[in-house]
PDB file of the backbone (N, CA, C, O) and the ligand in Angstrom, with CONECT records:
HET     ZN  A 101       1
ATOM      1  N   MET A   1       0.795  -1.144   0.020  1.00  0.00           N
ATOM      2  CA  MET A   1       0.201  -0.030  -0.083  1.00  0.00           C
ATOM      3  C   MET A   1       0.897   1.207   0.017  1.00  0.00           C
ATOM      4  O   MET A   1       1.728   1.341   0.916  1.00  0.00           O
ATOM      5  N   THR A   2       0.633   2.276  -0.915  1.00  0.00           N
ATOM      6  CA  THR A   2       1.501   3.241  -0.968  1.00  0.00           C
ATOM      7  C   THR A   2       0.577   4.470  -0.505  1.00  0.00           C
ATOM      8  O   THR A   2      -0.613   4.673  -0.749  1.00  0.00           O
ATOM      9  N   LYS A   3       1.467   5.206   0.218  1.00  0.00           N
ATOM     10  CA  LYS A   3       0.928   6.496   0.920  1.00  0.00           C
ATOM     11  C   LYS A   3       1.101   7.762   0.225  1.00  0.00           C
ATOM     12  O   LYS A   3       2.224   7.954  -0.240  1.00  0.00           O
ATOM     13  N   VAL A   4       0.272   8.614   0.066  1.00  0.00           N
ATOM     14  CA  VAL A   4       0.273   9.725  -0.839  1.00  0.00           C
ATOM     15  C   VAL A   4      -0.156  10.908  -0.015  1.00  0.00           C
ATOM     16  O   VAL A   4      -1.279  10.969   0.484  1.00  0.00           O
ATOM     17  N   THR A   5       0.715  11.805   0.115  1.00  0.00           N
ATOM     18  CA  THR A   5       0.498  13.148   0.981  1.00  0.00           C
ATOM     19  C   THR A   5       0.213  14.144  -0.028  1.00  0.00           C
ATOM     20  O   THR A   5       1.011  14.487  -0.901  1.00  0.00           O
ATOM     21  N   VAL A   6      -1.165  14.674   0.156  1.00  0.00           N
ATOM     22  CA  VAL A   6      -1.433  16.040  -0.683  1.00  0.00           C
ATOM     23  C   VAL A   6      -1.194  17.274  -0.013  1.00  0.00           C
ATOM     24  O   VAL A   6      -1.079  17.224   1.211  1.00  0.00           O
ATOM     25  N   GLY A   7      -1.101  18.333  -0.570  1.00  0.00           N
ATOM     26  CA  GLY A   7      -1.103  19.688   0.074  1.00  0.00           C
ATOM     27  C   GLY A   7       0.380  20.021   0.596  1.00  0.00           C
ATOM     28  O   GLY A   7       1.291  19.204   0.463  1.00  0.00           O
ATOM     29  N   SER A   8       0.529  21.052   1.091  1.00  0.00           N
ATOM     30  CA  SER A   8       1.646  21.452   1.731  1.00  0.00           C
ATOM     31  C   SER A   8       2.011  20.818   3.032  1.00  0.00           C
ATOM     32  O   SER A   8       3.212  20.603   3.201  1.00  0.00           O
ATOM     33  N   GLY A   9       1.347  20.550   3.790  1.00  0.00           N
ATOM     34  CA  GLY A   9       1.568  20.039   5.002  1.00  0.00           C
ATOM     35  C   GLY A   9       2.037  18.485   5.217  1.00  0.00           C
ATOM     36  O   GLY A   9       1.378  17.533   5.636  1.00  0.00           O
ATOM     37  N   ALA A  10       3.200  18.542   4.851  1.00  0.00           N
ATOM     38  CA  ALA A  10       3.904  17.213   4.896  1.00  0.00           C
ATOM     39  C   ALA A  10       4.614  16.769   6.289  1.00  0.00           C
ATOM     40  O   ALA A  10       5.397  15.833   6.448  1.00  0.00           O
ATOM     41  N   HIS A  11       4.142  17.668   7.229  1.00  0.00           N
ATOM     42  CA  HIS A  11       4.886  17.317   8.595  1.00  0.00           C
ATOM     43  C   HIS A  11       4.188  16.113   9.181  1.00  0.00           C
ATOM     44  O   HIS A  11       2.965  15.995   9.110  1.00  0.00           O
ATOM     45  N   THR A  12       4.862  15.341   9.680  1.00  0.00           N
ATOM     46  CA  THR A  12       4.142  14.276  10.086  1.00  0.00           C
ATOM     47  C   THR A  12       3.692  14.267  11.547  1.00  0.00           C
ATOM     48  O   THR A  12       3.010  13.345  11.994  1.00  0.00           O
ATOM     49  N   GLU A  13       4.112  15.379  12.329  1.00  0.00           N
ATOM     50  CA  GLU A  13       3.513  15.463  13.583  1.00  0.00           C
ATOM     51  C   GLU A  13       2.077  15.857  13.703  1.00  0.00           C
ATOM     52  O   GLU A  13       1.432  15.870  14.751  1.00  0.00           O
ATOM     53  N   GLY A  14       1.602  16.212  12.379  1.00  0.00           N
ATOM     54  CA  GLY A  14       0.093  16.412  12.533  1.00  0.00           C
ATOM     55  C   GLY A  14      -0.765  15.363  12.243  1.00  0.00           C
ATOM     56  O   GLY A  14      -1.975  15.579  12.173  1.00  0.00           O
ATOM     57  N   ARG A  15      -0.241  14.101  12.040  1.00  0.00           N
ATOM     58  CA  ARG A  15      -1.123  12.908  11.825  1.00  0.00           C
ATOM     59  C   ARG A  15      -1.832  12.309  12.902  1.00  0.00           C
ATOM     60  O   ARG A  15      -1.758  11.095  13.089  1.00  0.00           O
ATOM     61  N   ARG A  16      -2.549  13.095  13.665  1.00  0.00           N
ATOM     62  CA  ARG A  16      -3.410  12.427  14.719  1.00  0.00           C
ATOM     63  C   ARG A  16      -4.810  12.657  14.470  1.00  0.00           C
ATOM     64  O   ARG A  16      -5.402  13.690  14.780  1.00  0.00           O
ATOM     65  N   GLY A  17      -5.353  11.587  13.859  1.00  0.00           N
ATOM     66  CA  GLY A  17      -6.966  11.336  13.658  1.00  0.00           C
ATOM     67  C   GLY A  17      -7.477  12.424  13.385  1.00  0.00           C
ATOM     68  O   GLY A  17      -7.663  12.638  12.187  1.00  0.00           O
ATOM     69  N   VAL A  18      -7.834  13.359  14.253  1.00  0.00           N
ATOM     70  CA  VAL A  18      -8.553  14.724  14.087  1.00  0.00           C
ATOM     71  C   VAL A  18      -8.222  15.610  13.084  1.00  0.00           C
ATOM     72  O   VAL A  18      -8.990  16.222  12.342  1.00  0.00           O
ATOM     73  N   ASP A  19      -6.681  15.637  13.131  1.00  0.00           N
ATOM     74  CA  ASP A  19      -6.250  16.632  12.196  1.00  0.00           C
ATOM     75  C   ASP A  19      -5.967  16.188  10.751  1.00  0.00           C
ATOM     76  O   ASP A  19      -5.635  17.019   9.906  1.00  0.00           O
ATOM     77  N   VAL A  20      -6.095  14.904  10.470  1.00  0.00           N
ATOM     78  CA  VAL A  20      -5.844  14.393   9.128  1.00  0.00           C
ATOM     79  C   VAL A  20      -6.957  13.484   8.644  1.00  0.00           C
ATOM     80  O   VAL A  20      -7.578  12.720   9.384  1.00  0.00           O
ATOM     81  N   ALA A  21      -7.151  13.623   7.386  1.00  0.00           N
ATOM     82  CA  ALA A  21      -8.214  12.918   6.600  1.00  0.00           C
ATOM     83  C   ALA A  21      -7.374  12.133   5.692  1.00  0.00           C
ATOM     84  O   ALA A  21      -6.369  12.523   5.097  1.00  0.00           O
ATOM     85  N   ASN A  22      -8.015  10.772   5.661  1.00  0.00           N
ATOM     86  CA  ASN A  22      -7.363   9.903   4.750  1.00  0.00           C
ATOM     87  C   ASN A  22      -8.475   9.651   3.566  1.00  0.00           C
ATOM     88  O   ASN A  22      -9.673   9.810   3.803  1.00  0.00           O
ATOM     89  N   ARG A  23      -8.023   9.273   2.354  1.00  0.00           N
ATOM     90  CA  ARG A  23      -8.905   8.758   1.163  1.00  0.00           C
ATOM     91  C   ARG A  23      -8.236   7.461   0.799  1.00  0.00           C
ATOM     92  O   ARG A  23      -7.027   7.403   0.577  1.00  0.00           O
ATOM     93  N   TYR A  24      -9.045   6.414   0.740  1.00  0.00           N
ATOM     94  CA  TYR A  24      -8.442   5.280   0.381  1.00  0.00           C
ATOM     95  C   TYR A  24      -8.894   4.966  -1.168  1.00  0.00           C
ATOM     96  O   TYR A  24     -10.046   5.058  -1.591  1.00  0.00           O
ATOM     97  N   TRP A  25      -7.935   4.644  -1.792  1.00  0.00           N
ATOM     98  CA  TRP A  25      -8.124   4.294  -3.312  1.00  0.00           C
ATOM     99  C   TRP A  25      -8.131   2.847  -3.506  1.00  0.00           C
ATOM    100  O   TRP A  25      -7.297   2.151  -2.926  1.00  0.00           O
ATOM    101  N   CYS A  26      -9.043   2.328  -4.307  1.00  0.00           N
ATOM    102  CA  CYS A  26      -8.988   0.803  -4.684  1.00  0.00           C
ATOM    103  C   CYS A  26      -8.138   0.562  -5.561  1.00  0.00           C
ATOM    104  O   CYS A  26      -8.097   1.328  -6.523  1.00  0.00           O
ATOM    105  N   GLY A  27      -7.265  -0.499  -5.497  1.00  0.00           N
ATOM    106  CA  GLY A  27      -6.197  -0.722  -6.475  1.00  0.00           C
ATOM    107  C   GLY A  27      -6.882  -1.781  -7.659  1.00  0.00           C
ATOM    108  O   GLY A  27      -6.194  -2.113  -8.624  1.00  0.00           O
ATOM    109  N   GLU A  28      -7.951  -2.156  -7.538  1.00  0.00           N
ATOM    110  CA  GLU A  28      -8.718  -2.948  -8.712  1.00  0.00           C
ATOM    111  C   GLU A  28      -9.431  -2.261  -9.468  1.00  0.00           C
ATOM    112  O   GLU A  28      -9.461  -2.524 -10.670  1.00  0.00           O
ATOM    113  N   CYS A  29     -10.242  -1.117  -8.880  1.00  0.00           N
ATOM    114  CA  CYS A  29     -11.139  -0.284  -9.904  1.00  0.00           C
ATOM    115  C   CYS A  29     -11.068   1.148  -9.399  1.00  0.00           C
ATOM    116  O   CYS A  29     -10.322   1.364  -8.443  1.00  0.00           O
ATOM    117  N   SER A  30     -11.729   2.108  -9.907  1.00  0.00           N
ATOM    118  CA  SER A  30     -11.615   3.426  -9.988  1.00  0.00           C
ATOM    119  C   SER A  30     -12.339   3.883  -8.482  1.00  0.00           C
ATOM    120  O   SER A  30     -12.397   5.084  -8.219  1.00  0.00           O
ATOM    121  N   PHE A  31     -12.785   3.050  -7.687  1.00  0.00           N
ATOM    122  CA  PHE A  31     -13.309   3.337  -6.424  1.00  0.00           C
ATOM    123  C   PHE A  31     -12.461   4.176  -5.402  1.00  0.00           C
ATOM    124  O   PHE A  31     -11.299   3.845  -5.167  1.00  0.00           O
ATOM    125  N   LYS A  32     -13.044   5.265  -4.792  1.00  0.00           N
ATOM    126  CA  LYS A  32     -12.241   5.796  -3.709  1.00  0.00           C
ATOM    127  C   LYS A  32     -13.062   6.138  -2.676  1.00  0.00           C
ATOM    128  O   LYS A  32     -14.204   6.488  -2.973  1.00  0.00           O
ATOM    129  N   THR A  33     -12.720   6.114  -1.459  1.00  0.00           N
ATOM    130  CA  THR A  33     -13.756   6.546  -0.216  1.00  0.00           C
ATOM    131  C   THR A  33     -13.710   8.031  -0.215  1.00  0.00           C
ATOM    132  O   THR A  33     -12.827   8.706  -0.744  1.00  0.00           O
ATOM    133  N   PRO A  34     -14.749   8.476   0.433  1.00  0.00           N
ATOM    134  CA  PRO A  34     -14.528   9.837   1.024  1.00  0.00           C
ATOM    135  C   PRO A  34     -13.487  10.253   1.676  1.00  0.00           C
ATOM    136  O   PRO A  34     -12.628   9.434   2.000  1.00  0.00           O
ATOM    137  N   TRP A  35     -13.335  11.817   2.048  1.00  0.00           N
ATOM    138  CA  TRP A  35     -12.176  11.811   3.131  1.00  0.00           C
ATOM    139  C   TRP A  35     -12.863  11.403   4.409  1.00  0.00           C
ATOM    140  O   TRP A  35     -14.022  11.688   4.709  1.00  0.00           O
ATOM    141  N   LEU A  36     -11.953  10.657   5.171  1.00  0.00           N
ATOM    142  CA  LEU A  36     -12.498  10.020   6.424  1.00  0.00           C
ATOM    143  C   LEU A  36     -11.430   9.840   7.366  1.00  0.00           C
ATOM    144  O   LEU A  36     -10.236   9.745   7.081  1.00  0.00           O
ATOM    145  N   GLY A  37     -11.948   9.800   8.512  1.00  0.00           N
ATOM    146  CA  GLY A  37     -10.606   9.266   9.648  1.00  0.00           C
ATOM    147  C   GLY A  37      -9.862   8.094   9.252  1.00  0.00           C
ATOM    148  O   GLY A  37     -10.332   7.401   8.350  1.00  0.00           O
ATOM    149  N   GLU A  38      -8.808   7.784   9.775  1.00  0.00           N
ATOM    150  CA  GLU A  38      -7.977   6.729   9.336  1.00  0.00           C
ATOM    151  C   GLU A  38      -8.788   5.297   9.476  1.00  0.00           C
ATOM    152  O   GLU A  38      -8.834   4.533   8.511  1.00  0.00           O
ATOM    153  N   SER A  39      -9.368   5.004  10.616  1.00  0.00           N
ATOM    154  CA  SER A  39      -9.943   3.678  10.837  1.00  0.00           C
ATOM    155  C   SER A  39     -11.259   3.680   9.994  1.00  0.00           C
ATOM    156  O   SER A  39     -11.610   2.621   9.472  1.00  0.00           O
ATOM    157  N   GLU A  40     -11.998   4.798   9.834  1.00  0.00           N
ATOM    158  CA  GLU A  40     -13.130   4.614   9.023  1.00  0.00           C
ATOM    159  C   GLU A  40     -12.938   4.357   7.655  1.00  0.00           C
ATOM    160  O   GLU A  40     -13.676   3.613   7.010  1.00  0.00           O
ATOM    161  N   GLY A  41     -11.850   5.024   7.139  1.00  0.00           N
ATOM    162  CA  GLY A  41     -11.570   4.813   5.816  1.00  0.00           C
ATOM    163  C   GLY A  41     -11.241   3.456   5.429  1.00  0.00           C
ATOM    164  O   GLY A  41     -11.636   2.772   4.485  1.00  0.00           O
ATOM    165  N   LEU A  42     -10.478   3.236   6.313  1.00  0.00           N
ATOM    166  CA  LEU A  42      -9.746   1.636   6.132  1.00  0.00           C
ATOM    167  C   LEU A  42     -10.934   0.720   6.302  1.00  0.00           C
ATOM    168  O   LEU A  42     -10.919  -0.194   5.478  1.00  0.00           O
ATOM    169  N   ARG A  43     -11.968   0.701   7.139  1.00  0.00           N
ATOM    170  CA  ARG A  43     -13.172  -0.051   7.231  1.00  0.00           C
ATOM    171  C   ARG A  43     -13.737   0.006   5.839  1.00  0.00           C
ATOM    172  O   ARG A  43     -13.865  -1.042   5.206  1.00  0.00           O
ATOM    173  N   ARG A  44     -14.088   1.185   5.313  1.00  0.00           N
ATOM    174  CA  ARG A  44     -14.708   1.242   3.927  1.00  0.00           C
ATOM    175  C   ARG A  44     -13.791   0.624   2.941  1.00  0.00           C
ATOM    176  O   ARG A  44     -14.280  -0.078   2.056  1.00  0.00           O
ATOM    177  N   GLN A  45     -12.814   0.769   2.989  1.00  0.00           N
ATOM    178  CA  GLN A  45     -11.835   0.008   1.853  1.00  0.00           C
ATOM    179  C   GLN A  45     -11.983  -1.217   1.839  1.00  0.00           C
ATOM    180  O   GLN A  45     -12.152  -1.819   0.779  1.00  0.00           O
ATOM    181  N   ILE A  46     -11.945  -1.843   3.059  1.00  0.00           N
ATOM    182  CA  ILE A  46     -11.979  -3.427   3.420  1.00  0.00           C
ATOM    183  C   ILE A  46     -13.477  -4.023   3.089  1.00  0.00           C
ATOM    184  O   ILE A  46     -13.662  -5.155   2.642  1.00  0.00           O
ATOM    185  N   GLU A  47     -14.464  -3.120   3.369  1.00  0.00           N
ATOM    186  CA  GLU A  47     -15.897  -3.475   2.950  1.00  0.00           C
ATOM    187  C   GLU A  47     -15.875  -3.354   1.362  1.00  0.00           C
ATOM    188  O   GLU A  47     -16.362  -4.298   0.739  1.00  0.00           O
ATOM    189  N   HIS A  48     -15.375  -2.325   0.683  1.00  0.00           N
ATOM    190  CA  HIS A  48     -15.463  -2.390  -0.759  1.00  0.00           C
ATOM    191  C   HIS A  48     -14.784  -3.568  -1.356  1.00  0.00           C
ATOM    192  O   HIS A  48     -15.249  -4.121  -2.353  1.00  0.00           O
ATOM    193  N   TYR A  49     -13.693  -3.968  -0.770  1.00  0.00           N
ATOM    194  CA  TYR A  49     -12.929  -5.253  -1.344  1.00  0.00           C
ATOM    195  C   TYR A  49     -13.973  -6.343  -1.129  1.00  0.00           C
ATOM    196  O   TYR A  49     -14.353  -7.039  -2.070  1.00  0.00           O
ATOM    197  N   ALA A  50     -14.400  -6.477   0.018  1.00  0.00           N
ATOM    198  CA  ALA A  50     -15.418  -7.674   0.371  1.00  0.00           C
ATOM    199  C   ALA A  50     -16.329  -7.850  -0.677  1.00  0.00           C
ATOM    200  O   ALA A  50     -16.454  -8.900  -1.307  1.00  0.00           O
ATOM    201  N   GLY A  51     -17.073  -6.651  -0.895  1.00  0.00           N
ATOM    202  CA  GLY A  51     -18.144  -6.594  -1.810  1.00  0.00           C
ATOM    203  C   GLY A  51     -17.783  -6.930  -3.259  1.00  0.00           C
ATOM    204  O   GLY A  51     -18.358  -7.791  -3.924  1.00  0.00           O
ATOM    205  N   ARG A  52     -16.798  -6.181  -3.670  1.00  0.00           N
ATOM    206  CA  ARG A  52     -16.449  -5.966  -5.126  1.00  0.00           C
ATOM    207  C   ARG A  52     -15.359  -6.809  -5.656  1.00  0.00           C
ATOM    208  O   ARG A  52     -15.251  -7.093  -6.849  1.00  0.00           O
ATOM    209  N   HIS A  53     -14.453  -7.248  -4.607  1.00  0.00           N
ATOM    210  CA  HIS A  53     -13.262  -7.938  -5.098  1.00  0.00           C
ATOM    211  C   HIS A  53     -12.999  -8.949  -4.138  1.00  0.00           C
ATOM    212  O   HIS A  53     -11.985  -8.963  -3.441  1.00  0.00           O
ATOM    213  N   PRO A  54     -14.102  -9.981  -4.088  1.00  0.00           N
ATOM    214  CA  PRO A  54     -13.815 -11.092  -2.969  1.00  0.00           C
ATOM    215  C   PRO A  54     -12.572 -11.819  -3.487  1.00  0.00           C
ATOM    216  O   PRO A  54     -12.316 -12.150  -4.645  1.00  0.00           O
ATOM    217  N   GLY A  55     -11.756 -12.018  -2.212  1.00  0.00           N
ATOM    218  CA  GLY A  55     -10.791 -13.136  -2.526  1.00  0.00           C
ATOM    219  C   GLY A  55      -9.432 -12.190  -2.819  1.00  0.00           C
ATOM    220  O   GLY A  55      -8.345 -12.763  -2.888  1.00  0.00           O
ATOM    221  N   THR A  56      -9.505 -10.850  -2.977  1.00  0.00           N
ATOM    222  CA  THR A  56      -8.533  -9.857  -3.313  1.00  0.00           C
ATOM    223  C   THR A  56      -8.079  -9.361  -2.198  1.00  0.00           C
ATOM    224  O   THR A  56      -8.905  -8.777  -1.497  1.00  0.00           O
ATOM    225  N   PRO A  57      -6.974  -9.428  -1.821  1.00  0.00           N
ATOM    226  CA  PRO A  57      -6.304  -8.593  -0.557  1.00  0.00           C
ATOM    227  C   PRO A  57      -6.449  -7.224  -0.744  1.00  0.00           C
ATOM    228  O   PRO A  57      -6.021  -6.761  -1.802  1.00  0.00           O
ATOM    229  N   PRO A  58      -6.989  -6.448   0.105  1.00  0.00           N
ATOM    230  CA  PRO A  58      -6.903  -4.769  -0.012  1.00  0.00           C
ATOM    231  C   PRO A  58      -5.634  -4.262  -0.417  1.00  0.00           C
ATOM    232  O   PRO A  58      -4.573  -4.598   0.108  1.00  0.00           O
ATOM    233  N   GLY A  59      -5.761  -3.384  -1.432  1.00  0.00           N
ATOM    234  CA  GLY A  59      -4.479  -2.783  -1.993  1.00  0.00           C
ATOM    235  C   GLY A  59      -4.737  -1.396  -2.228  1.00  0.00           C
ATOM    236  O   GLY A  59      -5.412  -0.677  -1.491  1.00  0.00           O
ATOM    237  N   GLY A  60      -4.092  -1.005  -3.433  1.00  0.00           N
ATOM    238  CA  GLY A  60      -4.320   0.714  -3.677  1.00  0.00           C
ATOM    239  C   GLY A  60      -3.600   1.806  -3.053  1.00  0.00           C
ATOM    240  O   GLY A  60      -2.388   1.681  -2.878  1.00  0.00           O
ATOM    241  N   GLN A  61      -4.039   2.576  -2.792  1.00  0.00           N
ATOM    242  CA  GLN A  61      -3.455   3.917  -2.447  1.00  0.00           C
ATOM    243  C   GLN A  61      -4.072   4.432  -1.263  1.00  0.00           C
ATOM    244  O   GLN A  61      -5.296   4.322  -1.210  1.00  0.00           O
ATOM    245  N   VAL A  62      -3.483   4.969  -0.307  1.00  0.00           N
ATOM    246  CA  VAL A  62      -4.013   5.991   0.879  1.00  0.00           C
ATOM    247  C   VAL A  62      -3.478   7.146   0.396  1.00  0.00           C
ATOM    248  O   VAL A  62      -2.315   7.255   0.007  1.00  0.00           O
ATOM    249  N   GLU A  63      -4.550   8.281   0.414  1.00  0.00           N
ATOM    250  CA  GLU A  63      -4.288   9.572   0.144  1.00  0.00           C
ATOM    251  C   GLU A  63      -4.595  10.250   1.463  1.00  0.00           C
ATOM    252  O   GLU A  63      -5.679  10.151   2.037  1.00  0.00           O
ATOM    253  N   THR A  64      -3.366  11.075   1.979  1.00  0.00           N
ATOM    254  CA  THR A  64      -3.518  11.766   3.160  1.00  0.00           C
ATOM    255  C   THR A  64      -3.552  13.225   3.039  1.00  0.00           C
ATOM    256  O   THR A  64      -2.842  13.768   2.193  1.00  0.00           O
ATOM    257  N   ARG A  65      -4.310  13.904   3.806  1.00  0.00           N
ATOM    258  CA  ARG A  65      -4.301  15.563   3.748  1.00  0.00           C
ATOM    259  C   ARG A  65      -4.302  16.029   5.167  1.00  0.00           C
ATOM    260  O   ARG A  65      -4.554  15.254   6.089  1.00  0.00           O
ATOM    261  N   ARG A  66      -4.033  17.247   5.342  1.00  0.00           N
ATOM    262  CA  ARG A  66      -4.186  17.856   6.804  1.00  0.00           C
ATOM    263  C   ARG A  66      -5.665  18.481   6.681  1.00  0.00           C
ATOM    264  O   ARG A  66      -6.111  19.018   5.667  1.00  0.00           O
ATOM    265  N   ARG A  67      -6.340  18.312   7.898  1.00  0.00           N
ATOM    266  CA  ARG A  67      -7.486  19.219   7.991  1.00  0.00           C
ATOM    267  C   ARG A  67      -7.155  20.480   8.453  1.00  0.00           C
ATOM    268  O   ARG A  67      -6.394  20.540   9.418  1.00  0.00           O
ATOM    269  N   ASP A  68      -7.685  21.763   7.829  1.00  0.00           N
ATOM    270  CA  ASP A  68      -7.337  23.010   8.496  1.00  0.00           C
ATOM    271  C   ASP A  68      -8.477  23.584   8.860  1.00  0.00           C
ATOM    272  O   ASP A  68      -9.034  24.386   8.110  1.00  0.00           O
ATOM    273  N   PRO A  69      -8.968  23.255  10.041  1.00  0.00           N
ATOM    274  CA  PRO A  69     -10.136  23.990  10.546  1.00  0.00           C
ATOM    275  C   PRO A  69     -10.135  25.293  10.989  1.00  0.00           C
ATOM    276  O   PRO A  69     -11.169  25.920  11.222  1.00  0.00           O
ATOM    277  N   GLY A  70      -8.772  25.824  11.142  1.00  0.00           N
ATOM    278  CA  GLY A  70      -8.603  27.052  11.761  1.00  0.00           C
ATOM    279  C   GLY A  70      -8.775  28.336  10.798  1.00  0.00           C
ATOM    280  O   GLY A  70      -9.400  29.365  11.049  1.00  0.00           O
ATOM    281  N   THR A  71      -8.068  28.012   9.653  1.00  0.00           N
ATOM    282  CA  THR A  71      -7.978  29.153   8.701  1.00  0.00           C
ATOM    283  C   THR A  71      -8.938  30.254   8.592  1.00  0.00           C
ATOM    284  O   THR A  71      -8.594  31.433   8.682  1.00  0.00           O
ATOM    285  N   GLY A  72     -10.379  29.792   8.362  1.00  0.00           N
ATOM    286  CA  GLY A  72     -11.436  30.643   7.983  1.00  0.00           C
ATOM    287  C   GLY A  72     -11.749  31.383   9.262  1.00  0.00           C
ATOM    288  O   GLY A  72     -11.818  32.612   9.306  1.00  0.00           O
ATOM    289  N   HIS A  73     -11.954  30.512  10.402  1.00  0.00           N
ATOM    290  CA  HIS A  73     -12.244  31.049  11.632  1.00  0.00           C
ATOM    291  C   HIS A  73     -11.357  32.191  12.155  1.00  0.00           C
ATOM    292  O   HIS A  73     -11.861  33.128  12.774  1.00  0.00           O
ATOM    293  N   GLY A  74     -10.355  32.137  11.968  1.00  0.00           N
ATOM    294  CA  GLY A  74      -9.372  33.052  12.297  1.00  0.00           C
ATOM    295  C   GLY A  74      -9.439  34.360  11.961  1.00  0.00           C
ATOM    296  O   GLY A  74      -9.225  35.314  12.709  1.00  0.00           O
ATOM    297  N   CYS A  75      -9.800  34.387  10.597  1.00  0.00           N
ATOM    298  CA  CYS A  75     -10.384  35.699   9.825  1.00  0.00           C
ATOM    299  C   CYS A  75     -11.596  36.404  10.639  1.00  0.00           C
ATOM    300  O   CYS A  75     -11.672  37.581  10.992  1.00  0.00           O
ATOM    301  N   LEU A  76     -12.540  35.332  10.841  1.00  0.00           N
ATOM    302  CA  LEU A  76     -13.859  35.712  11.463  1.00  0.00           C
ATOM    303  C   LEU A  76     -13.681  36.440  12.612  1.00  0.00           C
ATOM    304  O   LEU A  76     -14.147  37.553  12.854  1.00  0.00           O
ATOM    305  N   ARG A  77     -12.735  35.513  13.557  1.00  0.00           N
ATOM    306  CA  ARG A  77     -12.379  36.034  14.804  1.00  0.00           C
ATOM    307  C   ARG A  77     -11.905  37.437  15.122  1.00  0.00           C
ATOM    308  O   ARG A  77     -12.206  38.145  16.082  1.00  0.00           O
ATOM    309  N   LEU A  78     -10.988  37.713  13.963  1.00  0.00           N
ATOM    310  CA  LEU A  78     -10.379  39.181  13.794  1.00  0.00           C
ATOM    311  C   LEU A  78     -11.430  40.187  13.487  1.00  0.00           C
ATOM    312  O   LEU A  78     -11.475  41.307  13.997  1.00  0.00           O
ATOM    313  N   ALA A  79     -12.315  39.688  12.575  1.00  0.00           N
ATOM    314  CA  ALA A  79     -13.405  40.544  12.273  1.00  0.00           C
ATOM    315  C   ALA A  79     -14.302  41.151  13.541  1.00  0.00           C
ATOM    316  O   ALA A  79     -14.666  42.281  13.864  1.00  0.00           O
ATOM    317  N   ALA A  80     -14.464  39.834  14.085  1.00  0.00           N
ATOM    318  CA  ALA A  80     -15.348  40.262  15.371  1.00  0.00           C
ATOM    319  C   ALA A  80     -14.719  40.998  16.483  1.00  0.00           C
ATOM    320  O   ALA A  80     -15.420  41.567  17.320  1.00  0.00           O
ATOM    321  N   VAL A  81     -13.393  41.015  16.535  1.00  0.00           N
ATOM    322  CA  VAL A  81     -12.758  41.709  17.593  1.00  0.00           C
ATOM    323  C   VAL A  81     -12.695  43.266  17.042  1.00  0.00           C
ATOM    324  O   VAL A  81     -12.803  44.254  17.768  1.00  0.00           O
ATOM    325  N   ALA A  82     -12.519  43.280  15.770  1.00  0.00           N
ATOM    326  CA  ALA A  82     -12.623  44.776  15.348  1.00  0.00           C
ATOM    327  C   ALA A  82     -13.671  45.288  15.504  1.00  0.00           C
ATOM    328  O   ALA A  82     -13.636  46.447  15.917  1.00  0.00           O
ATOM    329  N   LEU A  83     -14.875  44.727  15.276  1.00  0.00           N
ATOM    330  CA  LEU A  83     -16.380  45.239  15.323  1.00  0.00           C
ATOM    331  C   LEU A  83     -16.385  45.627  16.762  1.00  0.00           C
ATOM    332  O   LEU A  83     -16.793  46.766  16.989  1.00  0.00           O
ATOM    333  N   VAL A  84     -15.983  44.847  17.857  1.00  0.00           N
ATOM    334  CA  VAL A  84     -16.286  45.143  19.163  1.00  0.00           C
ATOM    335  C   VAL A  84     -15.563  46.298  19.427  1.00  0.00           C
ATOM    336  O   VAL A  84     -16.121  47.148  20.120  1.00  0.00           O
ATOM    337  N   LEU A  85     -14.320  46.530  18.978  1.00  0.00           N
ATOM    338  CA  LEU A  85     -13.469  47.744  19.306  1.00  0.00           C
ATOM    339  C   LEU A  85     -14.053  48.952  18.736  1.00  0.00           C
ATOM    340  O   LEU A  85     -14.053  50.032  19.326  1.00  0.00           O
ATOM    341  N   LEU A  86     -14.554  48.752  17.570  1.00  0.00           N
ATOM    342  CA  LEU A  86     -15.185  49.958  16.966  1.00  0.00           C
ATOM    343  C   LEU A  86     -16.455  50.332  17.779  1.00  0.00           C
ATOM    344  O   LEU A  86     -16.757  51.521  17.878  1.00  0.00           O
ATOM    345  N   ALA A  87     -17.202  49.381  18.357  1.00  0.00           N
ATOM    346  CA  ALA A  87     -18.376  49.616  19.002  1.00  0.00           C
ATOM    347  C   ALA A  87     -17.814  50.316  20.359  1.00  0.00           C
ATOM    348  O   ALA A  87     -18.454  51.249  20.845  1.00  0.00           O
ATOM    349  N   ILE A  88     -16.852  49.950  20.846  1.00  0.00           N
ATOM    350  CA  ILE A  88     -16.223  50.516  22.210  1.00  0.00           C
ATOM    351  C   ILE A  88     -16.072  52.000  21.869  1.00  0.00           C
ATOM    352  O   ILE A  88     -16.672  52.893  22.468  1.00  0.00           O
ATOM    353  N   VAL A  89     -15.212  52.187  20.849  1.00  0.00           N
ATOM    354  CA  VAL A  89     -14.910  53.515  20.388  1.00  0.00           C
ATOM    355  C   VAL A  89     -16.078  54.414  20.199  1.00  0.00           C
ATOM    356  O   VAL A  89     -16.132  55.596  20.538  1.00  0.00           O
ATOM    357  N   ALA A  90     -16.992  53.730  19.628  1.00  0.00           N
ATOM    358  CA  ALA A  90     -18.314  54.648  19.227  1.00  0.00           C
ATOM    359  C   ALA A  90     -18.999  54.907  20.551  1.00  0.00           C
ATOM    360  O   ALA A  90     -19.639  55.953  20.665  1.00  0.00           O
ATOM    361  N   ALA A  91     -18.931  54.089  21.528  1.00  0.00           N
ATOM    362  CA  ALA A  91     -19.755  54.355  22.783  1.00  0.00           C
ATOM    363  C   ALA A  91     -18.989  55.257  23.725  1.00  0.00           C
ATOM    364  O   ALA A  91     -19.593  55.718  24.694  1.00  0.00           O
ATOM    365  N   CYS A  92     -17.695  55.555  23.530  1.00  0.00           N
ATOM    366  CA  CYS A  92     -16.703  56.440  24.133  1.00  0.00           C
ATOM    367  C   CYS A  92     -16.834  57.785  23.778  1.00  0.00           C
ATOM    368  O   CYS A  92     -16.526  58.752  24.474  1.00  0.00           O
ATOM    369  N   ARG A  93     -17.435  57.790  22.356  1.00  0.00           N
ATOM    370  CA  ARG A  93     -17.410  59.043  21.674  1.00  0.00           C
ATOM    371  C   ARG A  93     -18.580  59.826  22.199  1.00  0.00           C
ATOM    372  O   ARG A  93     -18.634  61.056  22.189  1.00  0.00           O
ATOM    373  N   ARG A  94     -19.416  59.106  22.612  1.00  0.00           N
ATOM    374  CA  ARG A  94     -21.001  59.956  22.788  1.00  0.00           C
ATOM    375  C   ARG A  94     -20.805  60.858  23.961  1.00  0.00           C
ATOM    376  O   ARG A  94     -21.723  61.585  24.341  1.00  0.00           O
TER     377      ARG A  94
HETATM  378 ZN    ZN A 101     -12.680  -1.648  -6.194  1.00  0.00          ZN2+
END
């Protein structure tokens, strides 16, 4: 089984279940699982092999990417802080 890392985050320290999503590619057909946690993805892959390729040991590829939950929210939080500051300044000027 070959591991393929997608995206710039090639650091290995981030590979802790929640931070990383895995997509499992079938080696026999064009099937691939959705982006899932490692154990869930592996389960889907094995289920697919059991259903579609009985007798074939699971192979193919694992694609790994980092989940970046913080990027969008960081900007939103900055905007919220700016709004609060504006409200305070407006309140002080009265
Ligand atoms: Zn398949």
